[in-house]
C-alpha positions in Angstrom: 0.0 0.0 0.0 1.3 3.4 -1.0 1.7 5.7 2.1 0.8 8.7 -0.1 -2.9 7.5 0.0 -3.0 8.0 3.8 -0.9 11.1 4.1 -1.8 14.7 3.3 -2.2 16.5 1.0 -3.2 13.7 -1.6 -5.5 12.0 0.9 -7.4 15.3 1.2 -7.6 15.7 -2.5 -9.0 12.2 -3.0 -11.5 12.7 -0.2 -12.7 16.0 -1.8 -13.5 14.6 -5.2 -17.1 13.5 -5.7 -16.3 11.0 -8.4 -13.4 9.2 -10.0 -12.8 7.4 -13.2 -12.3 3.6 -12.8 -10.5 1.6 -15.5 -10.7 -2.2 -15.7 -9.6 -4.7 -18.4 -12.1 -6.5 -20.6 -11.8 -10.1 -21.6 -9.5 -9.3 -24.5 -7.3 -7.0 -22.4 -8.7 -3.7 -23.7 -9.0 -0.9 -21.1 -12.5 0.5 -20.4 -13.4 3.2 -17.8 -16.5 4.8 -16.4 -17.1 7.3 -13.6 -17.9 6.0 -10.1 -17.8 7.1 -6.5 -16.0 5.5 -3.6 -14.5 5.8 -0.1 -10.9 6.1 1.0 -10.4 4.0 4.1 -8.1 5.1 7.0 -5.6 2.4 5.9 -5.4 3.9 2.4 -7.3 1.2 0.6 -10.3 2.3 -1.5 -13.8 0.9 -1.4 -15.9 1.0 -4.5 -19.1 -0.8 -5.3 -21.3 -1.8 -8.2 -24.9 -2.9 -8.2 -26.1 -6.2 -9.6 -27.8 -4.2 -12.3 -24.3 -3.2 -13.6 -22.0 -6.2 -12.8 -19.5 -5.9 -15.7 -16.9 -4.1 -13.6 -17.0 -7.0 -11.1 -16.6 -9.6 -14.0 -13.6 -7.7 -15.4 -11.9 -7.4 -12.0 -12.4 -11.1 -11.2 -10.6 -12.0 -14.5 -7.8 -9.4 -14.0 -7.5 -7.3 -10.9 -5.3 -4.6 -12.3 -7.1 -1.3 -12.1 -6.5 2.4 -12.4 -8.5 5.2 -10.7 -8.2 8.8 -11.6 -9.5 11.7 -9.5 -9.8 14.5 -12.0 -13.4 15.9 -12.2 -13.2 18.7 -9.5 -16.8 19.9 -9.6 -18.1 20.5 -6.1 -14.8 19.4 -4.6 -14.1 22.8 -3.0 -10.4 22.5 -4.0 -8.8 25.8 -4.8 -6.0 24.3 -6.9 -7.1 20.8 -7.8 -4.7 18.2 -9.1 -5.5 15.0 -10.9 -4.5 12.0 -8.8 -3.9 8.6 -10.4 -4.1 5.5 -8.2 -3.1 2.2 -9.8 -3.2 -1.1 -8.0 -5.0 -4.4 -7.7 -8.7 -4.8 -7.0 -10.7 -7.7 -5.6 -14.4 -8.3 -5.9 -15.7 -11.3 -3.9 -18.8 -13.0 -5.2 -21.0 -11.9 -2.3 -24.0 -9.7 -2.4 -24.3 -7.0 0.3 -27.5 -5.2 1.1 -27.0 -4.1 4.7 -25.5 -0.6 5.1 -23.0 -1.4 7.9 -19.3 -0.7 8.5 -17.5 0.9 5.6 -20.4 0.2 3.3 -22.6 2.2 5.6 -20.1 5.1 5.6 -20.1 5.0 1.8 -23.9 5.1 1.6 -24.1 8.0 4.0 -21.5 9.9 2.0 -23.4 9.2 -1.3 -26.8 10.2 0.2 -25.3 13.5 1.5 -23.5 14.4 -1.7 -26.3 13.2 -4.0 -29.5 14.3 -2.3 -31.8 13.1 -5.2 -30.7 9.5 -4.6 -32.5 9.6 -1.2 -35.7 9.4 -3.3 -34.9 5.7 -4.1 -35.9 5.0 -0.5 -39.5 5.9 -1.2 -42.2 3.8 -2.7 -42.6 3.0 -5.6 -38.8 3.3 -6.2 -38.3 0.6 -3.5 -40.2 -1.8 -5.7 -38.6 -0.8 -9.0 -35.0 0.0 -8.1 -34.2 -2.4 -5.3 -31.3 -3.7 -7.4 -29.6 -0.4 -6.7 -29.0 -1.6 -3.1 -27.8 -5.0 -4.0 -24.0 -4.4 -4.1 -20.8 -6.1 -4.9 -17.8 -4.7 -3.1 -14.6 -3.7 -4.9 -11.5 -3.3 -2.7 -8.5 -1.5 -4.3 -5.0 -1.9 -2.8 -2.9 1.0 -4.2 0.5 0.2 -5.6 1.2 3.6 -7.3 0.0 7.1 -6.7 0.8 10.0 -9.0 -0.4 13.6 -8.9 -0.3 15.8 -12.0 -1.7 19.2 -12.9 -5.0 19.3 -14.6 -4.8 20.4 -18.2 -4.9 24.2 -18.7 -5.6 24.2 -22.5 -8.9 22.9 -23.9 -9.9 20.5 -26.6 -9.7 22.1 -30.0 -11.2 21.6 -33.5 -14.0 19.3 -32.4 -16.9 21.5 -33.4 -17.9 20.6 -37.0 -15.6 17.6 -37.1 -16.9 14.5 -38.7 -14.9 12.2 -36.5 -17.0 9.6 -34.6 -17.9 11.0 -31.2 -16.7 14.6 -32.0 -20.2 16.1 -31.4 -20.1 14.6 -27.9 -16.5 15.5 -27.0 -17.0 19.0 -28.2 -19.2 19.7 -25.1 -16.2 19.1 -22.8 -13.0 21.1 -22.3 -10.9 18.0 -21.6 -11.0 14.2 -21.8 -9.7 11.2 -19.9 -7.4 9.0 -22.0 -7.9 5.3 -21.2 -4.8 3.4 -22.3 -2.4 0.6 -21.4 1.2 0.4 -20.3 3.8 -2.0 -21.6 2.7 -4.6 -19.1 -0.9 -4.5 -20.2 -2.1 -2.7 -17.1 -4.6 0.2 -17.4 -3.6 3.8 -17.3 -5.6 7.0 -17.1 -4.7 10.7 -17.5 -6.9 13.8 -18.0 -5.7 15.7 -21.0 -6.9 17.4 -24.2 -7.4 16.3 -27.8 -7.7 18.0 -31.2 -9.5 16.7 -34.3 -7.5 15.7 -37.4 -8.7 14.0 -40.5 -7.2 10.7 -39.3 -8.4 10.8 -35.6 -8.0 12.5 -32.3 -4.5 14.0 -31.6 -4.0 13.3 -27.9 -1.6 15.3 -25.7 0.1 12.7 -23.5 2.5 13.9 -20.8 6.0 12.6 -21.2 5.9 10.8 -17.9 2.8 8.8 -18.8 4.1 5.4 -20.1 1.3 4.6 -22.6 1.8 2.1 -25.4 0.0 1.7 -28.7 -3.1 -0.5 -28.6 -6.7 -0.4 -27.6 -7.7 2.8 -25.9 -10.5 5.2 -25.3 -11.5 8.8 -24.5 -13.9 9.2 -21.5 -16.0 12.3 -20.8 -18.4 12.8 -18.0 -19.9 15.6 -15.9 -22.1 16.2 -12.8 -23.3 19.2 -10.9 -22.7 20.3 -7.3 -25.3 17.7 -6.1 -24.1 14.8 -8.3 -27.1 15.4 -10.6 -27.2 16.3 -14.3 -25.1 13.2 -15.0 -23.8 12.5 -18.5 -21.0 10.3 -19.7 -19.7 8.9 -23.0 -16.8 6.8 -24.2 -15.1 6.9 -27.6 -13.2 3.7 -28.1 -10.6 3.0 -30.7 -6.9 2.4 -31.1 -4.0 4.5 -30.0 -1.1 4.8 -32.4 2.2 6.6 -32.4 3.3 8.6 -35.4 5.7 11.4 -36.2 3.5 14.0 -34.5 2.8 12.1 -31.3 -0.2 10.0 -30.2 -3.3 9.6 -32.3 -6.5 7.8 -31.3 -8.5 6.4 -34.2 -12.1 6.0 -33.1 -14.1 2.9 -33.9 -17.1 3.1 -31.5 -19.1 5.6 -29.4 -20.7 4.4 -26.2 -23.1 6.9 -24.7 -25.5 5.3 -22.1 -28.5 7.2 -20.8 -28.1 10.1 -23.2 -30.0 13.0 -21.8 -30.2 15.3 -24.8 -31.3 12.6 -27.2 -33.1 10.3 -24.7 -36.7 9.2 -24.8 -39.0 9.9 -21.8 -39.3 6.1 -21.5 -35.6 5.6 -21.1 -35.7 5.4 -17.3 -38.2 2.6 -17.5 -36.2 0.8 -20.2 -32.9 1.2 -18.1 -34.7 0.0 -15.0 -36.0 -3.1 -16.8 -32.5 -3.9 -18.2 -31.0 -3.6 -14.7 -33.7 -5.8 -13.2 -33.0 -8.4 -15.9 -29.3 -8.3 -15.2 -30.0 -8.7 -11.5 -32.2 -11.7 -12.1 -29.5 -13.3 -14.3 -26.7 -12.7 -11.8 -28.7 -14.3 -9.0 -30.1 -17.2 -11.1 -26.6 -18.2 -12.4 -25.5 -18.6 -8.8 -28.7 -20.2 -7.5 -29.2 -17.3 -5.1 -32.5 -16.1 -3.8 -33.3 -12.4 -4.3 -32.0 -10.7 -1.1 -34.2 -8.5 1.0 -33.2 -4.9 1.3 -33.3 -3.5 4.9 -35.1 -0.3 4.0 -35.4 0.8 7.6 -31.6 0.9 8.0 -31.2 3.1 4.9 -33.9 5.4 6.0 -32.2 5.7 9.4 -29.0 6.9 7.6 -31.1 9.4 5.6 -32.7 10.7 8.8 -29.3 11.2 10.4 -27.8 13.3 7.6 -27.1 17.0 8.1 -30.0 19.1 6.8 -29.1 21.7 4.1 
């Protein structure tokens, strides 16, 4: 465990961030990343979770535990001079479903309810009937092996407006991106940086001390407001290549779940049904009964939160 995760000032920076980007490895060794929220424990390890409705992170980690976390979206952090903090290490995700908000998991739920007030509504009927999967959690423990702090990018993405590159319309709404890549050992790497559009792909500014290699890669963008609402995220996947001008990402796929500006009013219902189906599959494949959610325990946490 890296002592930097328990010492100041990086511990304070990590604690202040509302979200982080988590990169895992797919079955074929490609890096993928999405935003999430977690808890830094006093011993420096990190606790993340995923619901049974979205178990892919758990499946990836069980195949290959190498992960990267990047704290780089400073909205609502209160940091005057925020840095981006990269944490790389090994994660474990036991095949055990947790529903009771006790111990560190209880601390994480309290933190999420406080920072994301609208999530407290899931504790009211009929959400308790429709979204109970949200409280069926798999725990992800991350043991840091490397911690690196870097400045956030000062420049902004350029040349994206009007570009015909796949995903350019989405990336144009953001001043920076998170590059998802691999190192020479095949472990995931993350860095917040900027891109520019060229006829052949996205020109990516990669700091000299970031040891990326050519191969499968992606560009992640995401945002939230001060109350962890107004969420949006998207991922441009492709291949990272090195040429005479530096690094270029050639896009092949855009993944944009839950798109707000093009979504149907029926999307929440569709997403809920998909998550319920994923939950049923997860439990059925393991011959597990559907666990009961102790709603009273969650409501007690809600009742004990500081009032705005």
